[in-house]
C-alpha positions in Angstrom: 11.4 9.9 2.5 12.6 6.7 0.9 9.6 5.0 2.5 7.2 7.4 0.8 8.7 6.8 -2.6 8.5 3.1 -2.0 4.7 3.5 -1.3 4.2 4.9 -4.8 6.3 2.1 -6.3 4.2 -0.5 -4.5 0.9 1.0 -5.5 2.1 1.3 -9.1 3.1 -2.4 -9.1 -0.2 -3.6 -7.7 -2.4 -1.4 -10.0 -0.5 -2.4 -13.2 0.9 1.1 -13.8 4.1 0.5 -15.8 4.8 3.9 -17.4 7.3 6.1 -15.6 5.7 9.1 -13.8 6.1 12.4 -15.7 8.1 14.9 -13.7 7.1 18.6 -14.0 9.8 21.1 -13.1 8.3 24.4 -11.9 8.6 27.2 -14.4 8.9 30.9 -13.6 5.8 32.7 -14.7 3.7 29.6 -15.2 -0.1 30.3 -15.5 -0.9 28.9 -12.1 -3.6 30.4 -9.8 -3.5 30.9 -6.0 -5.9 28.9 -3.9 -7.6 30.5 -0.9 -6.8 28.4 2.2 -9.3 28.2 5.1 -6.8 28.4 8.0 -9.5 27.7 10.6 -10.0 24.2 9.2 -6.4 23.6 8.2 -3.5 22.3 10.3 0.2 21.8 10.3 1.6 19.3 12.9 4.6 17.1 13.6 5.2 13.8 15.3 8.4 12.1 16.6 8.7 8.9 18.5 10.5 8.8 21.9 11.5 6.3 24.5 8.5 6.8 26.8 6.1 9.2 25.1 5.6 10.3 21.5 6.2 14.0 20.9 3.2 15.5 19.0 3.1 19.2 18.2 1.0 21.7 16.3 2.1 25.1 14.7 -0.5 27.7 15.5 1.0 30.5 13.4 1.9 29.8 9.7 1.5 31.0 6.2 1.0 28.8 3.1 0.6 29.6 -0.6 -0.7 26.9 -3.0 -0.8 27.6 -6.7 -2.2 25.3 -9.4 -3.5 25.6 -12.9 -7.2 24.6 -13.1 -7.8 21.2 -11.6 -4.3 19.9 -12.4 -1.7 19.4 -9.8 1.1 18.6 -12.3 2.7 22.1 -12.1 1.4 23.1 -8.7 3.7 25.1 -6.3 3.6 25.2 -2.6 5.4 27.6 -0.2 5.1 27.5 3.6 6.5 29.5 6.5 6.0 28.2 10.1 6.4 30.3 13.2 8.6 28.1 15.4 7.6 30.0 18.6 3.9 29.1 17.9 4.5 25.4 18.4 2.5 23.6 21.1 2.6 20.0 22.4 0.1 20.3 25.2 3.0 20.2 27.7 4.7 23.3 29.0 7.9 21.3 29.7 8.0 19.9 26.2 7.3 23.2 24.6 10.2 24.8 26.5 12.5 22.1 25.4 11.4 22.2 21.8 11.8 26.0 21.6 15.2 25.9 23.2 18.6 25.8 21.5 18.5 22.0 21.6 15.8 21.9 19.0 14.0 24.8 17.1 16.1 27.5 18.8 13.2 29.9 18.2 15.1 33.1 19.3 17.7 32.7 16.6 15.6 30.9 14.0 12.0 32.1 14.2 10.8 30.5 11.0 10.8 27.1 9.2 10.3 27.5 5.4 9.5 25.1 2.6 9.5 25.9 -1.1 8.6 23.3 -3.7 10.7 22.7 -6.8 9.2 19.8 -8.7 6.0 17.6 -8.9 6.1 14.0 -9.9 2.6 12.4 -10.6 1.9 9.1 -8.8 0.1 6.0 -9.9 -3.3 7.7 -9.8 -4.5 11.3 -10.3 -4.9 11.9 -6.6 -1.4 11.2 -5.5 1.8 13.1 -6.2 5.4 13.3 -5.0 6.5 17.0 -4.4 10.1 17.7 -4.1 11.3 20.9 -2.4 13.8 22.7 -0.1 13.2 23.0 3.6 15.1 25.6 5.7 15.3 25.1 9.4 17.8 26.5 11.9 19.5 28.3 9.0 20.1 25.0 7.2 18.5 24.2 3.8 18.0 20.6 2.7 16.0 18.9 0.0 12.9 17.0 1.2 10.2 15.0 -0.4 6.4 15.5 0.3 3.8 12.8 -0.4 0.7 14.7 -1.5 -2.8 13.3 -1.6 -5.7 15.3 -3.1 -9.3 14.4 -2.0 -12.5 15.0 -4.0 -14.0 18.4 -4.1 -16.9 19.0 -1.7 -18.9 22.2 -1.5 -16.3 24.1 -3.4 -13.4 23.1 -1.2 -10.8 20.4 -1.4 -8.7 18.8 1.3 -5.0 18.4 0.3 -2.7 16.5 2.7 1.1 16.3 2.6 3.5 14.2 4.6 7.2 15.1 5.0 9.7 12.9 6.8 13.2 14.2 7.7 16.2 13.5 9.9 16.3 16.3 12.6 20.1 15.8 12.9 20.4 17.0 9.3 19.2 20.4 10.6 21.5 20.6 13.6 19.2 19.1 16.2 21.6 16.5 17.6 20.7 16.8 21.3 18.9 14.0 23.1 17.7 13.7 26.7 19.5 11.0 28.7 16.4 9.1 29.6 13.6 10.0 27.1 15.4 9.8 23.8 13.6 11.4 20.9 13.8 9.6 17.5 16.0 11.3 14.8 13.1 10.8 12.3 10.4 13.5 12.4 7.2 13.5 10.4 5.4 16.7 9.5 1.7 16.4 8.4 0.1 19.3 6.4 -3.7 19.4 6.1 -4.9 22.2 3.8 -8.5 23.0 3.2 -8.4 25.0 -0.1 -10.8 26.5 -2.5 -11.4 24.2 -5.5 -11.0 27.2 -7.8 -9.4 30.6 -7.7 -11.7 33.7 -7.7 -10.8 34.3 -11.4 -11.6 30.7 -12.4 -14.8 30.6 -10.4 -16.0 33.8 -12.2 -15.4 32.4 -15.7 
């Protein structure tokens, strides 16, 4: 998370942006509009380094709600809920371990949730820092998401987010004796969203 904030600081320094970014705290009842998400072309995945082989996984069942006002991301909100039992790494043995009590503990904690709380504009209008709360294994911790908006194409827009967290902060302290998994985990969110809500598109 510190690394992601450092990226923005470095970009700002090299592009001559000196003004402090304007933070936008989410307001109840703000006039934001939901964006339709094409789940068939969207994906939520995670990556963690290990002694011998990197652990890469994909969540096949999830829900996400992105709201924003017009073409502005300044007061956007994002909510996500991931089904932990839907995770897949391509290896049956890895899947069993990740779903076990040592990691996601899917029987006791079937969901991972994220709710945004604040948006901080970056050095250009396509990059943002989104702060929020992530709940995993019954533990809620603040996390930071680096958001990148890509240009609109054919009425759709790709929005990508990167979250880094320490799995031990969420009670996942176990490690295999030989193939040790890094404590740092990266979650990548790829959302293909409609560029405008049905209401906006009809105006």
